[in-house]
C-alpha positions as CSV (number, residue, x, y, z in Angstrom):
1,M,-10.1,4.9,19.8
2,S,-12.5,2.3,20.9
3,I,-12.7,-1.4,21.2
4,F,-16.0,-3.0,21.9
5,L,-16.3,-6.6,23.0
6,S,-20.0,-7.4,23.0
7,L,-22.2,-10.3,23.5
8,K,-25.8,-10.2,22.2
9,H,-28.4,-12.7,23.2
10,I,-30.7,-13.4,20.3
11,E,-34.1,-14.6,21.4
12,Q,-36.1,-17.4,19.7
13,S,-38.5,-15.9,17.2
14,D,-40.1,-16.6,13.9
15,F,-36.8,-15.8,12.3
16,F,-34.6,-17.7,14.7
17,P,-35.8,-21.2,15.7
18,H,-33.3,-21.2,18.7
19,S,-32.0,-18.6,20.9
20,F,-28.2,-18.0,20.8
21,V,-25.5,-15.6,21.8
22,V,-23.4,-13.7,19.2
23,A,-19.9,-12.3,20.2
24,V,-18.8,-9.2,18.3
25,L,-15.4,-7.5,18.3
26,S,-15.6,-3.9,17.0
27,I,-12.4,-1.9,16.5
28,L,-12.9,1.8,15.9
29,L,-9.6,3.6,15.2
30,S,-8.4,6.6,13.4
31,L,-4.9,6.8,11.8
32,S,-2.7,7.4,14.8
33,N,-0.4,5.9,17.4
34,R,-3.5,5.1,19.5
35,G,-4.0,2.1,17.2
36,L,-1.0,0.6,18.9
37,I,-2.9,0.8,22.2
38,A,-5.7,-1.1,20.7
39,I,-3.2,-3.7,19.5
40,Q,-1.8,-4.0,23.0
41,I,-5.3,-4.6,24.4
42,L,-5.9,-7.3,21.8
43,K,-2.5,-8.9,22.5
44,E,-3.5,-9.1,26.2
45,L,-6.8,-10.7,25.2
46,Q,-4.8,-13.2,23.1
47,K,-2.6,-14.1,26.2
48,L,-5.8,-14.7,28.2
49,M,-6.9,-17.0,25.5
50,M,-3.7,-19.1,25.9
51,G,-2.3,-17.9,22.6
52,K,-5.2,-18.8,20.5
53,P,-6.0,-16.4,17.6
54,V,-8.3,-13.5,18.7
55,R,-10.8,-14.2,16.0
56,E,-11.6,-17.6,17.6
57,A,-13.4,-15.7,20.5
58,F,-15.8,-13.8,18.2
59,D,-18.5,-14.6,15.7
60,Y,-18.0,-11.3,14.0
61,V,-15.0,-9.0,13.8
62,C,-15.4,-5.5,12.3
63,G,-13.7,-2.1,12.3
64,V,-13.7,1.4,11.0
65,S,-10.8,3.2,9.4
66,T,-7.5,1.6,10.4
67,G,-9.6,-0.6,12.8
68,G,-11.1,-2.1,9.6
69,L,-7.6,-2.9,8.4
70,L,-6.8,-4.5,11.8
71,A,-10.1,-6.5,11.6
72,V,-9.0,-7.8,8.1
73,M,-5.6,-8.8,9.5
74,I,-7.2,-10.6,12.5
75,A,-10.3,-12.2,10.9
76,I,-9.4,-12.9,7.3
77,H,-5.6,-13.3,7.2
78,D,-5.5,-14.9,10.7
79,L,-2.4,-12.9,11.6
80,P,-1.0,-13.1,15.2
81,M,-1.2,-9.8,17.1
82,D,2.6,-9.5,17.0
83,K,2.6,-9.5,13.2
84,C,-0.4,-7.0,13.2
85,E,1.6,-4.7,15.4
86,K,4.7,-4.8,13.1
87,M,2.6,-4.1,10.1
88,Y,0.8,-1.3,11.8
89,K,4.1,0.3,12.9
90,V,5.4,0.1,9.3
91,G,2.2,1.7,8.0
92,L,2.5,4.5,10.6
93,Q,6.1,5.2,9.5
94,S,4.8,5.5,5.9
95,E,2.0,7.8,7.0
96,R,4.2,10.2,8.9
97,T,6.2,10.9,5.7
98,T,3.3,11.4,3.3
99,D,-0.4,10.8,3.9
100,A,-3.1,8.3,5.0
101,F,-3.3,6.9,1.5
102,T,0.3,5.8,1.7
103,F,-0.5,4.1,5.1
104,L,-3.3,2.0,3.4
105,K,-1.0,1.2,0.5
106,A,1.8,0.0,2.7
107,I,-0.6,-2.3,4.7
108,R,-2.1,-3.6,1.4
109,H,1.3,-4.5,0.1
110,M,2.2,-6.3,3.3
111,L,-1.1,-8.2,3.3
112,A,-0.4,-9.2,-0.4
113,D,3.0,-10.6,0.8
114,V,1.3,-12.6,3.5
115,R,-1.1,-14.1,1.0
116,S,1.6,-15.1,-1.4
117,S,3.7,-16.8,1.3
């Protein structure tokens, strides 16, 4: 499990007329309870940001495996971390009884419910 919060300074060049800084959040998770640790870290970050959505601090949010799902919840669906945590826990309960595909399916259905509401 890894969470990378990185800032990259892009120098002025032929491709970029001005120098700038890019903030990237990378969430690298495998399907496990360790994902809940990553969520707790992001919840603390959200507290430090005075409750603003985590995505507002980053230009790019990306992830691998279940970290990719978490990135989608944060960046595309703009879900608060508490909601992400609940969805992740429900997905884990599904995974324990069957397999990783069921975890992904459970999260996908919950995201569809979020979109329709």
